[in-house]
C-alpha positions as CSV (number, residue, x, y, z in Angstrom):
1,M,15.0,-3.3,4.6
2,E,13.4,-4.6,1.4
3,E,15.7,-7.6,0.0
4,Q,15.3,-6.1,-3.7
5,M,16.8,-2.3,-2.0
6,A,19.2,-4.6,0.3
7,R,20.5,-6.5,-2.7
8,R,20.9,-2.8,-4.5
9,L,22.4,-1.1,-2.1
10,V,25.4,-4.0,-1.1
11,A,25.9,-3.9,-4.9
12,A,26.9,-0.2,-6.1
13,E,28.8,0.7,-2.8
14,G,30.6,-2.4,-3.8
15,K,31.9,-0.4,-6.9
16,K,32.2,2.5,-5.3
17,L,34.4,1.1,-3.1
18,Q,36.3,-0.4,-5.5
19,Q,37.0,2.5,-6.6
20,A,38.1,4.3,-3.3
21,G,40.8,1.8,-3.6
22,L,38.9,0.5,-0.2
23,V,38.8,-3.1,-1.5
24,A,40.7,-4.7,-4.7
25,R,39.3,-7.5,-7.7
26,T,37.4,-10.1,-5.7
27,W,38.6,-9.3,-1.7
28,G,36.8,-8.3,0.5
29,N,33.2,-8.8,1.8
30,I,29.4,-6.7,1.8
31,S,26.7,-7.4,3.5
32,C,22.8,-5.9,4.4
33,R,20.5,-7.3,7.2
34,I,17.1,-7.4,5.2
35,D,15.1,-7.7,8.7
36,E,15.6,-9.9,11.4
37,N,16.2,-13.2,9.7
38,H,17.3,-12.5,7.2
39,F,20.6,-10.6,5.2
40,V,22.6,-10.6,1.7
41,I,25.6,-11.4,0.9
42,T,28.6,-10.5,-1.6
43,P,29.6,-14.2,-3.5
44,S,33.1,-15.6,-2.9
45,G,34.8,-15.5,-6.5
46,L,33.4,-12.7,-8.2
47,D,34.7,-9.3,-8.9
48,Y,32.8,-5.9,-7.8
49,E,33.6,-4.6,-11.2
50,T,31.0,-7.1,-12.8
51,M,28.7,-8.1,-9.7
52,T,25.1,-7.4,-9.2
53,A,22.4,-6.9,-7.1
54,V,21.5,-11.0,-8.5
55,D,24.8,-12.0,-7.6
56,L,24.0,-11.4,-4.1
57,V,23.3,-14.4,-1.4
58,L,20.5,-15.1,0.6
59,M,21.5,-15.9,4.1
60,D,19.0,-16.8,7.3
61,I,20.0,-15.5,10.7
62,R,18.7,-17.8,12.3
63,N,20.5,-21.4,11.1
64,G,23.3,-19.6,8.4
65,V,21.4,-21.4,5.7
66,C,22.2,-20.0,2.7
67,C,20.1,-19.7,-1.0
68,G,21.6,-18.5,-4.1
69,A,23.5,-18.9,-7.5
70,H,27.1,-18.7,-5.4
71,K,28.7,-19.3,-2.3
72,P,28.9,-16.7,0.0
73,S,32.1,-15.1,1.5
74,S,34.0,-17.5,3.0
75,E,33.8,-14.6,5.9
76,K,29.8,-15.2,6.0
77,G,30.6,-16.3,9.3
78,V,32.2,-13.4,11.0
79,H,29.2,-11.4,9.3
80,L,26.3,-13.3,10.5
81,A,28.1,-13.3,14.4
82,A,27.5,-9.7,13.8
83,Y,23.4,-10.2,12.8
84,Q,23.1,-13.0,15.1
85,T,24.9,-10.4,18.3
86,F,23.6,-7.2,17.3
87,P,20.3,-6.9,16.4
88,E,21.0,-3.2,15.5
89,V,23.4,-4.0,13.0
90,G,22.2,-3.3,9.3
91,Y,25.4,-3.2,7.5
92,V,28.5,-4.7,7.5
93,I,31.8,-3.8,5.6
94,H,35.1,-5.7,5.4
95,T,37.8,-4.0,3.1
96,H,40.9,-4.2,2.3
97,Q,43.0,-0.9,2.4
98,T,46.2,-0.8,0.7
99,Y,47.7,1.5,3.8
100,A,45.5,-0.5,6.8
101,T,46.7,-3.7,5.6
102,A,50.4,-2.8,5.4
103,I,49.9,-1.7,9.4
104,G,48.3,-5.1,10.2
105,L,51.1,-6.8,8.5
106,C,54.0,-4.6,10.5
107,G,54.9,-5.7,14.4
108,F,54.9,-3.8,17.1
109,E,59.4,-3.3,17.5
110,Q,58.9,-2.1,14.0
111,L,56.6,1.3,14.3
112,A,59.7,2.8,16.3
113,M,62.7,4.1,13.6
114,T,66.8,3.2,14.6
115,E,68.4,6.8,15.1
116,E,69.7,5.8,11.4
117,E,66.7,5.3,10.1
118,A,65.3,8.8,11.4
119,E,68.2,10.6,9.7
120,A,67.0,8.8,6.4
121,E,63.6,10.2,6.7
122,E,64.9,13.7,7.7
123,K,67.0,14.1,4.6
124,K,63.2,13.0,2.9
125,G,62.3,16.5,4.3
126,N,59.7,14.7,7.2
127,H,60.0,15.5,10.9
128,V,60.8,13.1,13.5
129,T,60.8,12.7,16.7
130,A,63.1,10.6,19.8
131,V,60.6,8.1,21.4
132,E,60.7,5.2,23.6
133,G,62.6,2.4,21.6
134,G,63.6,5.0,18.9
135,F,62.4,7.8,17.0
136,R,58.4,8.2,15.4
137,R,58.0,9.9,11.7
138,I,55.6,12.9,12.9
139,V,52.7,14.0,9.5
140,A,50.4,16.6,9.7
141,A,46.3,16.2,10.9
142,P,45.0,18.4,8.3
143,K,41.2,19.5,8.8
144,P,38.8,16.9,7.0
145,M,37.3,18.2,3.7
146,D,35.1,15.5,3.0
147,I,33.8,11.9,4.1
148,V,34.5,9.1,1.0
149,E,31.6,7.0,2.1
150,I,29.3,9.8,2.6
151,D,26.6,8.6,-0.2
152,A,26.3,5.2,1.8
153,I,26.4,6.7,4.8
154,R,23.7,8.7,4.0
155,A,21.3,6.1,2.7
156,L,21.7,3.5,5.9
157,S,20.8,6.4,8.1
158,D,17.7,7.6,5.9
159,A,17.4,3.8,6.4
160,D,17.1,4.2,9.9
161,Q,19.9,2.0,10.2
162,V,22.7,2.4,13.4
163,V,26.1,3.5,10.9
164,V,29.2,3.2,12.8
165,A,32.1,5.1,10.4
166,C,34.8,7.8,10.5
167,G,36.5,4.8,13.5
168,G,39.7,6.9,14.6
169,G,39.2,10.4,12.0
170,G,39.3,7.7,9.4
171,I,42.3,7.2,6.6
172,P,43.2,10.5,5.0
173,V,43.1,10.3,1.0
174,L,43.7,12.7,-1.5
175,A,42.1,13.1,-5.1
176,Q,44.2,12.6,-7.5
177,D,43.7,12.4,-11.1
178,N,40.5,10.8,-10.4
179,N,41.8,8.0,-7.8
180,L,42.1,8.2,-4.2
181,K,45.7,8.4,-2.9
182,G,46.2,7.6,0.5
183,A,47.8,10.5,2.3
184,S,50.7,10.9,5.1
185,A,48.5,12.3,7.6
186,V,45.9,11.3,10.9
187,I,42.9,13.2,11.1
188,E,41.6,14.6,14.4
189,K,38.7,12.2,15.7
190,D,36.9,15.3,16.2
191,L,36.6,17.1,13.5
192,A,36.2,14.2,11.5
193,A,32.8,13.5,13.4
194,G,31.9,17.6,12.8
195,K,31.9,17.2,9.3
196,L,30.5,13.7,9.6
197,A,27.1,15.8,11.5
198,E,27.7,18.7,9.2
199,L,27.7,16.6,6.1
200,L,24.8,14.8,7.3
201,D,22.5,18.4,8.0
202,A,22.2,17.1,11.6
203,D,20.5,19.0,13.9
204,M,22.7,18.1,17.2
205,L,26.2,16.7,17.7
206,V,26.9,14.4,20.7
207,I,30.5,14.0,21.9
208,L,30.8,11.6,24.6
209,T,34.3,12.3,26.8
210,S,36.0,11.0,29.9
211,V,35.3,14.5,32.0
212,D,31.3,14.9,33.1
213,N,31.3,19.0,31.3
214,V,33.7,21.8,29.5
215,C,35.9,23.1,32.5
216,L,37.1,26.3,33.0
217,N,40.8,26.7,34.7
218,Y,40.7,22.7,34.3
219,G,42.5,21.0,37.0
220,Q,42.2,24.2,39.3
221,P,42.0,24.6,42.3
222,D,38.8,26.9,41.0
223,E,37.5,24.6,38.2
224,K,34.6,25.6,37.0
225,P,32.7,23.3,34.9
226,L,30.3,24.8,31.8
227,S,26.7,23.8,31.7
228,T,26.4,25.8,28.8
229,M,28.4,27.8,26.3
230,T,28.0,29.5,23.0
231,V,29.7,29.9,19.8
232,A,31.7,33.4,20.7
233,E,32.0,32.2,24.4
234,A,33.9,29.3,22.9
235,K,36.4,31.2,20.9
236,K,37.1,33.6,23.2
237,Y,38.2,30.6,25.8
238,M,40.2,28.9,23.0
239,E,42.1,32.8,23.1
240,Q,42.8,32.5,26.6
241,G,44.4,28.9,26.4
242,Q,41.9,27.2,28.4
243,F,41.5,24.2,26.6
244,G,42.9,21.2,26.4
245,E,45.7,20.4,22.6
246,G,45.6,17.0,23.1
247,D,42.0,16.5,24.6
248,M,38.9,19.3,24.8
249,L,40.3,21.8,22.1
250,P,39.3,19.6,19.3
251,K,35.9,18.7,20.5
252,I,35.7,23.1,20.7
253,E,36.7,23.4,17.0
254,A,34.7,20.4,16.1
255,A,31.8,21.9,17.8
256,I,32.6,25.2,16.7
257,N,33.0,24.4,13.1
258,F,29.7,22.4,13.3
259,I,27.6,24.8,15.0
260,G,29.0,27.2,11.7
261,D,25.5,30.2,11.4
262,S,23.3,28.4,12.4
263,A,20.8,29.3,14.7
264,I,19.4,25.2,15.0
265,R,22.0,23.2,15.2
266,S,23.7,22.4,19.4
267,V,26.7,20.2,20.4
268,L,26.7,18.3,24.1
269,I,29.7,17.3,25.1
270,T,29.9,15.2,28.0
271,K,30.5,11.7,29.3
272,L,28.9,8.0,29.2
273,N,26.7,7.1,32.0
274,K,28.2,4.4,34.0
275,D,24.8,3.0,34.0
276,G,24.2,3.1,30.4
277,S,21.4,6.0,30.8
278,N,20.1,8.0,27.7
279,I,21.5,11.1,27.5
280,H,19.1,13.4,29.1
281,G,18.7,17.1,29.4
282,G,20.9,19.3,32.0
283,M,23.9,17.1,31.4
284,G,26.8,18.2,30.2
285,T,28.3,21.1,28.5
286,M,25.8,22.4,25.6
287,I,27.0,24.6,22.8
288,T,25.0,27.1,20.7
289,K,25.3,29.4,18.5
């Protein structure tokens, strides 16, 4: 990637992240690899609103030497280590989401509510369930409608970069008065992956799981692995209750949603080989229209 393109990309995405509420003021940092020896990173102490491409700092991956009118982000060492360790990494974003930060500050013991706290939540109209050590609130699991960072993901993908996105399903937000507000919900990661593939107009979606194939009568004496399956067959098997609600079902739903009416799109559900070899034809379950 050319240096000027990398600078413009980082500066533009910094503003988008701020507008989305994923960074605030001078918190967080972004960098982009230019080539095997250099990357640009946001400077320390500059607000994303006023920061321009010229303000970014050029860094040498080989020795960490900086070049620019400003000091690089205080997290430059993390970015440097990422680029030195993983040659395939082309972009690093360190955000400060409000809700993720709040969760990070909570001790594990605090995640379980007392009976009194659970009763208070129920009075608010929230649902709770008993778990080991207390009670826990149950939240909705809506289907993802869009992905906030899709423009940045698409730009990086078009630039032949390896993009890690929608981890764990992502953080659900709602658009309110031109702002994004965190929602009390969880997004199923397989559905998020399907939505991402759809928005990128991908031809194929690969979903890795713990089994080699999608199976009928899974775990039963008459278990039957499937090498291929059509969308119509998948829907029929869903109606029969063939897929576990917490494991295979969301993967099948993601496949159906992604393929839609397309005669070109396909979904492969399989297990990553232990030897790390590439995915090849004939493995797993291929789902098509």
